[in-house]
Structure formats: structure tokens, C-alpha cells
C-alpha positions in Angstrom: 4.9 -39.4 0.2 1.8 -39.1 2.3 -1.3 -37.7 0.6 -2.9 -34.5 1.8 -5.6 -36.4 3.7 -3.0 -38.6 5.4 -1.0 -35.7 6.8 -1.6 -34.1 10.2 -1.4 -30.4 9.3 -0.3 -28.0 12.1 -2.0 -25.2 10.2 -4.0 -24.6 7.0 -3.7 -21.1 5.7 -6.5 -19.9 3.3 -5.7 -17.1 0.9 -2.4 -15.6 -0.2 -3.1 -12.0 0.7 -0.4 -9.9 2.4 -1.1 -10.9 6.1 -1.5 -14.6 5.3 1.7 -14.5 3.3 3.6 -12.7 6.0 2.3 -15.2 8.5 3.6 -18.0 6.2 7.0 -16.3 6.1 7.0 -16.1 9.9 6.4 -19.9 10.1 8.8 -20.7 7.2 11.6 -22.0 9.5 9.3 -23.5 12.2 9.4 -27.1 10.9 5.6 -27.3 11.1 3.4 -29.0 8.5 1.7 -26.1 6.6 -0.9 -26.4 3.8 -1.5 -23.0 2.1 -4.4 -22.8 -0.3 -6.1 -20.1 -2.4 -9.3 -20.3 -4.3 -7.8 -18.1 -7.0 -5.2 -19.2 -9.4 -2.8 -16.4 -8.5 -0.9 -15.1 -5.5 -1.7 -11.9 -3.6 -5.5 -12.0 -3.2 -6.6 -8.4 -2.4 -3.0 -7.2 -3.0 -2.5 -9.0 -6.3 -1.0 -7.5 -9.5 -2.4 -8.5 -12.9 -1.4 -8.6 -16.6 -4.1 -7.0 -18.8 -5.5 -10.4 -19.7 -5.8 -11.3 -16.0 -7.4 -7.9 -15.3 -10.1 -8.7 -17.9 -10.9 -12.0 -16.2 -10.9 -10.5 -12.7 -13.1 -7.6 -13.9 -15.7 -10.0 -15.2 -16.0 -11.6 -11.8 -16.4 -8.3 -9.9 -18.4 -6.2 -12.4 -21.6 -5.9 -10.4 -22.0 -2.7 -8.4 -24.0 -4.7 -5.8 -21.3 -7.3 -5.2 -21.0 -8.3 -1.5 -17.2 -8.9 -1.5 -14.4 -6.3 -1.2 -14.4 -5.4 -4.9 -17.3 -4.2 -7.0 -18.4 -2.0 -10.0 -15.3 -3.0 -12.0 -15.1 -1.5 -15.5 -12.4 -1.7 -18.1 -11.9 0.8 -21.0 -9.5 0.2 -23.8 -8.1 2.2 -26.7 -9.6 1.2 -30.1 -6.2 0.0 -31.3 -5.7 -2.2 -28.2 -2.3 -2.8 -26.7 0.3 -5.0 -28.5 1.7 -6.8 -25.4 -1.0 -7.3 -22.7 1.4 -9.5 -20.7 3.9 -6.7 -20.4 1.8 -5.1 -17.7 1.5 -5.7 -14.0 -1.3 -3.6 -12.5 -1.5 -3.5 -8.7 -4.9 -3.7 -7.1 -3.9 -1.8 -4.0 -0.5 -0.1 -4.5 1.2 1.1 -1.3 4.5 2.8 -0.8 6.7 1.6 2.1 8.6 4.1 4.2 12.3 3.4 4.9 11.6 3.3 8.6 8.7 0.9 8.2 8.7 -2.2 10.4 7.9 -4.3 7.4 11.3 -3.6 5.9 12.9 -4.5 9.2 11.1 -7.8 9.2 12.1 -8.5 5.6 15.7 -7.9 6.5 15.8 -10.0 9.6 14.1 -12.9 7.8 16.5 -12.5 4.9 13.5 -12.3 2.5 14.5 -8.8 1.3 17.1 -10.3 -1.1 14.3 -11.6 -3.3 12.6 -8.2 -3.7 14.0 -5.3 -5.8 12.9 -2.0 -4.2 12.7 1.2 -6.2 12.8 4.8 -4.9 9.6 6.8 -4.4 10.5 10.4 -5.4 8.8 13.7 -4.9 5.4 14.4 -3.3 3.5 17.0 -5.3 0.4 18.9 -4.6 -2.0 20.1 -7.4 -2.7 23.8 -7.5 -4.8 25.6 -10.1 -2.0 28.1 -10.6 -1.6 31.8 -9.9 -1.1 33.1 -13.5 -3.6 35.2 -15.4 -4.8 32.0 -17.0 -6.5 30.5 -13.9 -7.0 27.2 -15.7 -3.3 26.6 -15.9 -2.6 23.8 -13.4 0.6 23.6 -11.4 2.2 20.6 -9.6 4.0 22.1 -6.6 6.7 19.9 -5.0 6.4 19.6 -1.3 9.6 20.3 0.7 10.5 17.4 3.0 13.9 18.4 4.4 15.5 21.6 5.8 17.4 22.0 2.5 14.2 21.8 0.6 12.6 24.5 2.7 15.7 26.8 2.4 16.0 26.4 -1.4 12.2 26.8 -2.1 11.3 30.0 -3.9 7.6 29.4 -3.5 7.6 29.8 0.3 7.9 33.3 1.9 10.8 33.8 4.4 8.5 34.2 7.4 6.6 31.1 6.4 9.9 29.2 6.0 10.7 30.0 9.6 7.4 28.6 10.8 7.7 25.5 8.7 11.3 24.9 9.9 10.0 25.2 13.5 7.4 22.5 12.8 9.9 20.2 11.1 12.3 20.5 14.1 9.4 19.9 16.5 8.0 16.8 14.7 11.3 15.0 14.6 11.3 15.0 18.4 7.6 15.0 19.0 7.7 12.1 21.4 10.1 13.7 23.8 8.7 15.1 27.0 9.0 18.8 26.3 7.3 18.4 22.8 4.6 16.0 24.1 3.4 18.7 26.5 2.6 20.9 23.5 0.6 18.4 21.4 -1.0 15.9 23.8 -3.7 18.3 24.9 -4.7 18.4 21.2 -4.1 14.7 20.4 -7.6 14.0 19.1 -8.1 17.4 17.3 -7.6 17.9 13.6 -3.9 18.3 12.7 -4.7 21.3 10.4 -6.1 23.2 13.4 -3.0 22.4 15.4 -0.7 23.5 12.6 -2.5 26.9 12.4 -2.8 27.6 16.1 0.6 26.3 17.3 2.9 27.0 14.4 1.0 29.7 12.4 1.2 27.7 9.2 -1.1 29.1 6.5 -3.6 27.1 4.4 -1.0 26.3 1.7 1.6 25.0 4.2 -1.1 23.1 6.1 -2.0 21.4 2.8 1.6 20.4 2.3 1.8 18.7 5.7 -1.6 17.0 5.4 -0.5 15.6 2.0 2.5 14.0 3.5 0.2 12.1 5.8 -1.7 10.6 2.8 -4.8 10.8 5.0 -7.7 9.4 3.0 -10.2 12.0 4.4 -7.8 14.9 4.9 -8.9 15.1 8.5 -6.2 13.2 10.4 -5.9 13.8 14.1 -2.8 15.4 15.7 -1.4 12.2 17.3 -1.8 10.1 14.2 -0.6 12.9 11.9 2.6 13.6 13.9 3.5 9.9 13.9 3.2 9.7 10.1 5.1 12.9 9.4 7.8 11.9 11.8 8.2 8.6 10.1 8.3 10.3 6.7 11.0 12.8 7.7 13.1 10.2 9.6 12.9 7.9 6.6 14.5 10.5 4.3 18.0 9.5 3.3 18.0 6.1 5.1 18.6 4.1 1.8 20.0 7.0 -0.2 19.7 10.7 -0.8 16.5 12.3 -1.9 13.8 9.8 -1.0 12.0 8.5 2.1 10.0 5.5 0.7 10.4 2.6 -1.6 8.1 0.5 -3.8 8.6 -3.2 -4.7 9.3 -3.7 -8.4 6.9 -5.8 -10.5 3.7 -5.2 -8.6 4.2 -3.7 -5.2 2.9 -5.7 -2.2 2.0 -8.7 -4.5 5.8 -9.3 -4.7 6.0 -9.3 -0.8 3.1 -11.9 -0.9 5.0 -14.1 -3.3 8.2 -13.9 -1.4 6.5 -14.9 1.8 4.9 -17.9 0.2 8.1 -18.9 -1.6 10.0 -18.9 1.8 7.3 -21.1 3.3 7.5 -23.4 0.3 11.2 -23.7 0.7 10.6 -24.6 4.4 8.3 -27.4 3.4 4.9 -25.9 3.1 2.6 -27.3 0.5 0.9 -24.8 -1.9 -2.3 -25.3 -3.9 -3.6 -22.4 -6.0 -7.1 -22.7 -7.5 -8.2 -24.6 -4.4 -10.6 -23.1 -1.9 -12.2 -24.2 1.4 -15.8 -25.4 1.2 -16.4 -26.5 4.8 -14.9 -26.7 8.3 -16.0 -29.1 11.0 -14.6 -30.1 14.4 -13.6 -33.7 14.8 -15.7 -35.8 17.2 -13.7 -37.0 20.2 -10.7 -35.0 18.9 -11.4 -31.4 20.0 -7.9 -30.2 19.1 -8.4 -31.1 15.4 -10.8 -30.0 12.6 -11.6 -31.3 9.2 -11.2 -28.9 6.3 -13.1 -29.7 3.1 -11.4 -28.4 0.0 -12.9 -27.5 -3.4 -11.1 -30.5 -5.0 -13.2 -32.9 -2.9 -10.3 -33.6 -0.5 -10.7 -33.4 3.3 -7.6 -32.6 5.4 -7.0 -32.7 9.1 -5.5 -29.7 10.9 -5.1 -28.1 14.3 -5.5 -24.5 13.1 -7.1 -22.7 10.3 -5.9 -19.2 9.5 -7.7 -17.2 6.8 -8.5 -13.7 5.5 -11.8 -12.0 5.6 -13.9 -11.8 2.4 -16.7 -9.7 3.8 -17.1 -6.0 4.4 -16.2 -4.9 8.0 -18.7 -3.1 10.2 -16.5 0.1 10.2 -15.5 0.1 6.6 -14.1 2.6 4.2 -14.8 2.4 0.5 -12.4 3.8 -2.1 -13.1 4.5 -5.8 -10.0 3.7 -7.8 -8.9 4.4 -11.3 -5.8 2.8 -12.8 -4.7 4.4 -16.1 -2.1 3.3 -18.6 -0.7 6.5 -20.1 1.0 6.4 -23.5 3.8 8.7 -22.4 6.7 8.4 -19.9 6.0 11.9 -18.2 9.7 12.2 -17.4 9.4 15.5 -15.6 7.6 13.7 -12.7 10.6 11.4 -12.2 13.5 13.8 -12.0 16.0 13.3 -9.2 16.0 16.6 -7.2 19.0 15.8 -5.0 22.5 15.4 -6.3 23.6 11.7 -6.1 20.0 10.4 -5.6 18.6 7.6 -7.8 16.1 8.4 -10.4 12.7 7.7 -8.7 10.4 5.2 -10.2 7.2 6.4 -8.4 5.9 9.8 -7.3 2.8 11.0 -5.4 0.5 13.8 -6.4 -2.3 15.0 -4.1 -5.4 16.9 -5.1 -6.6 18.6 -1.8 -10.3 18.6 -0.9 -12.2 21.0 -3.1 -9.5 21.3 -5.7 -11.3 19.2 -8.4 -14.8 19.6 -9.9 -16.6 17.4 -12.4 -18.7 18.5 -15.4 -21.8 18.6 -13.2 -20.5 21.1 -10.7 -19.7 18.5 -8.0 -16.5 19.4 -6.0 -14.3 16.8 -4.4 -15.3 16.2 -0.7 -12.1 14.3 0.0 -8.5 14.4 -1.2 -7.7 12.6 -4.4 -4.3 10.9 -4.5 -2.4 9.8 -7.6 0.6 7.5 -7.5 2.4 7.7 -10.8 4.8 4.8 -11.7 7.3 4.8 -14.4 8.2 1.8 -16.5 11.2 1.1 -14.2 8.7 -0.4 -11.8 8.2 -3.2 -14.3 4.5 -2.5 -14.4 4.4 -1.2 -18.0 6.6 -1.1 -21.1 9.2 1.7 -21.7 7.6 4.9 -23.0 4.5 4.6 -20.8 3.6 5.1 -17.2 0.8 3.9 -14.8 -1.3 6.4 -12.8 -3.1 4.9 -9.8 -5.8 7.3 -8.5 -8.0 6.9 -5.5 -10.4 8.8 -3.3 -13.2 8.0 -0.8 -16.3 6.9 -2.6 -19.1 9.3 -3.2 -21.8 9.6 -5.8 -19.5 11.7 -8.0 -16.1 10.2 -7.1 -15.7 8.3 -10.4 -16.2 11.5 -12.4 -13.9 13.4 -10.1 -11.1 10.9 -10.7 -11.6 11.4 -14.4 -11.1 15.1 -14.0 -8.1 14.7 -11.7 -6.5 12.4 -14.3 -6.9 14.9 -17.1 -5.7 17.7 -14.8 -2.6 15.7 -13.8 -1.7 14.9 -17.5 -2.3 18.6 -18.4 0.0 19.8 -15.6 2.7 17.1 -16.2 2.8 17.8 -20.0 2.6 21.6 -19.7 5.8 21.5 -17.8 7.5 19.3 -20.4 6.0 21.1 -23.4 4.4 17.9 -24.7 0.9 17.2 -26.1 -1.5 15.7 -23.6 -0.9 11.9 -23.9 -3.6 9.3 -24.6 -4.9 7.0 -21.9 -4.8 3.6 -23.7 -6.2 1.4 -20.9 -8.3 2.2 -17.9 -9.4 0.1 -14.9 -12.1 1.5 -12.6 -13.5 -0.1 -9.5 -14.5 0.3 -5.9 -12.7 -1.4 -3.0 -14.0 -1.9 0.5 -11.5 -2.1 3.4 -11.1 -1.7 7.1 -10.1 1.4 9.0 -7.8 -0.5 11.3 -6.1 -4.0 11.1 -7.8 -6.7 13.2 -7.7 -10.4 14.1 -10.6 -12.5 15.2 -10.6 -15.9 16.9 -13.9 -17.6 17.0 -15.2 -20.3 19.4 -13.9 -23.0 17.1 -10.4 -21.5 17.2 -10.5 -20.4 13.6 -8.2 -17.3 13.2 -9.4 -14.7 10.7 -7.4 -11.6 9.6 -9.7 -8.6 9.1 -10.3 -6.9 5.7 -7.2 -5.1 4.4 -6.6 -1.5 5.4 -6.6 0.7 2.3 -3.8 3.1 3.3 -1.6 4.5 0.5 1.5 3.9 2.7 2.0 0.6 4.5 0.9 0.9 8.1 3.1 -0.9 10.7 0.0 -1.9 12.7 -0.8 -4.3 9.8 1.9 -6.5 11.3 0.3 -6.7 14.7 -2.4 -9.3 13.8 0.3 -11.4 12.0 2.4 -11.6 15.2 -0.7 -12.4 17.3 -1.6 -15.3 14.9 2.0 -16.5 15.0 2.1 -16.4 18.8 -1.2 -18.4 18.9 0.3 -21.1 16.8 3.8 -21.3 18.3 2.8 -20.6 21.9 5.7 -18.1 22.2 5.4 -14.7 23.8 7.5 -11.9 25.3 11.3 -12.0 25.0 11.3 -15.6 23.7 9.0 -14.5 20.8 11.1 -11.5 20.1 14.2 -13.7 19.7 12.5 -15.9 17.1 9.9 -13.8 15.3 11.2 -13.2 11.8 14.8 -13.7 13.0 16.4 -16.2 10.6 19.9 -17.2 9.7 20.9 -17.4 6.0 20.2 -20.8 4.5 23.0 -20.8 2.0 25.6 -18.5 3.5 24.5 -15.5 1.6 26.5 -12.4 2.2 24.7 -10.2 4.7 26.1 -7.0 3.3 23.5 -6.7 0.6 21.5 -3.5 0.7 17.7 -3.4 1.2 17.5 -0.8 -1.6 18.8 -1.7 -5.0 18.4 1.4 -7.0 
């Protein structure tokens, strides 16, 4: 067997983040010599999922609030009694739900990789409301209707408002057709909330429902972008089963997708080296098509291409404050199936609209706060507990506002079930910097760099565009020829092709 230094590598991939791993999956049947390294000792990079022991080690590396990387100001808080099985947890750094109509799922199906991932249903979307009872402090979690049946059966929406909402739902499902486009295109760059009010007479409550379904980080999504997201959400409803529009990969979200991509490449002959980073890159003299890559284990390898992920903050960046809380209760009322015959959801989304949360110093939320609540069925915590992932755009008070939102969520969820407010037994807090849009950079040396991850709460299909661009650069394919080969694989071992994407 040739040593690393003696092998002519077609490509060296640095980092096992989502885009690098999807790139490795795309190349897994290419027959090319691939070396895939990661300076860390785990898969997933910025999309990793950790046991509590791994969180502690990761937190120590990113504790500084002045860190220049994509993570900073990491803090861990534990209950005094500690947790008996720290390895029974798998906390995702950047959880994202995946809509049923997402291009990512299509690529996982055509590449046959989906069989190695167990997907779980994402259930209801809720919106936090302070309540309308005499006790103004009583919080309410209102379920957002996502289908015509939901709207018809809702007792919280007045009849006239139902008609307006139904009109919008019918419109958005065909918004790209010529008659409908004439209505929204003159307003394409304007705020969606204004469009909902002026064109469909939706009141502030119904506007907040629609904006919540977009999962917009700043709550100010434009008409064109908002209609695309809402259309995808509505058209995804029922694709894999009744009652849900999105799925979540079990055992750690996108980190599972990363591992599946790397595993496929390894089966195809790629060599993997965790705990090994790149310390230097140099063009070879008199061999312009090749470069030398110096590795942290003092090995130098020869390759035609280097593909890597960005480790620096982008010029147009967004910074999220995140809180991940392990709650010592299952909160079953949040995970009820609301449609007959639908699976019990393992995840649910709760939105706190702008201005709905205030901290102890009188600061009010400037941006929406989102909570993704995961049951133990996701494999991320033991039975009898749940995980709450909260996030909002960073401000001076965002950390305190997430604390208030967490307490409000637990109060609302347990008030419905008649339980005592449960204890938060473990809490991870940090800031994460990401890009507003996916990107790919190719420098003068031919080094290909994926931009910093986009911090959306739902997977964005444009994330795949740089992956395809990098794949086309390496393979030299384009157009119809590329379409025929990109992620289109036959089964290796005659696996039955009738398996479902969703295994609920």
C-alpha cells in the first residue's frame, strides 16, 4: 500500500462540515483519489453534535468572548447533582429542520445515502402569546394552522379572518404562476408583513403566524423570499405522512448527514484522517497543476485540488446567540399528533415574535426568538427529558432574553399539562457567526473554499449550489452531462429501492 506522501491525490478535502461532506458524497463513486482530513477529532465541524463530555472540551476551546473564529463566549452551566450518563446526550451545535420538498432530501435519495439516516417528524409550529385572560402573565402557545383543514377547525381565528387567510394560502401555493406573479412582483423587495396587510387584509396576529413559518431570523423577510419559504412549507405538508411538513435526522441533525457523506466516500476509497489539520500549502515548482499540502502530523502530500471550509467571519455576517437547555421533563403536550394517522412528532418549533420577551432590566426583544424543542425520540437525550434549542440575533441583551424565553416556554408548556415547571439540568450558551448567503471562493492558486455556514433554522437549498460548483470544477462536467451524474448513483448491493425516506 502506498503511503500518503507517495499517492497522487486528485483532491484533499479539509474539514468535515456539511458542505465538505456533501462534496465528498458527490465524489464517492468517481473513482478519484480523495484524502479527507479534519483538525478536530470528530465529524461535523460547525454542524457537529456532542456528548456532554465533548461539549465541555469544546466549550473550553471557545470560551473567550473575543475569539476570532465562528464560535465564541461559550459557557456551560450544570445542575449541582450533575447528570448520571453524560454520553447519553447528543447536542447539536446548529440544529436545522429539513422540509420534505427540500433539494437535500432529493439528493440523499438519488445518491442512496438516505437509507443510512433515520428521519423524524417535525410537528406543530407554535407562537408564544402572553394570553388574553384576566391574568395577563399567563403565557399561551398558539398552534399555527398550516393547512386548509387547520384553518377551518381553528376556534381562535374569526370567520372573516379565516377567509382572508384561506385566500392567502391558495395564492401562495401558486405564487409563481403568471396571474399571481403580477400581484407580488411589484412588491418583491418590500417586507412580507406589509404585503400581507395591504393585499390580503391579514391582521397583526395572522401576519405573525405567516412570518413565523418563514423562520426569518430578523422577522423582516422580503416578499419574494417569504413567499418561496411559505410555499415550500405548505407544499411539503403530507409528503411523507399526514400532519407534518419537515423532518429532522435522528442522533444529532445535520451531523448525521455529514457522517453519512463521509462514510459513503470512505466506502468509495477515500482516506479519512481525523485529528489532522493542514499547516501549509505551496505550489510545486515546474508542476503548476499540483500543490504540496503540509499536514499537522508532519506529512506532506501532493494533490491537484484543495477544497476546504472557511474558519473566519464573513464580511456580511450574522451573529446568533444560542442557548441549548437539557430539561428534566418530557413536555409531552408539545409533541402531540394533531392529525389522525400522523406519527408522533419528535421536534416542534416555538416562536417568540419581536417585542414579546423582556428581561429583568426592561430590555425588549429586538428580533424574533425561536425555540426548537426535541423529545428523547431524536436520540439527543434520555427518556423523560427533552432538549430546547433557543436562538436569536445577538444584541447586548440577547443572552438574558433567551433566559426569559426559556422560562416562559417551560411555564406555558407545563401550564397546559398541569405540571410543575421542570428543572434545567444542563445549559450550553454561546455565540455563533455565520454568513447570510452560501458562497464559494476560488483563489489564484486554485484553492476552493466554501463560505461560512448559513445559520438558518431550516435547511436552505441554496447551500447545495456551492457544493455543485466545486464538484463541477473537479470533474469538469457541466449542463446535462452533470445533471445525469451529480448524486445519481445505483445501489451497491442491490438494496430494495422501495424504502421510504421517512421512517417514523
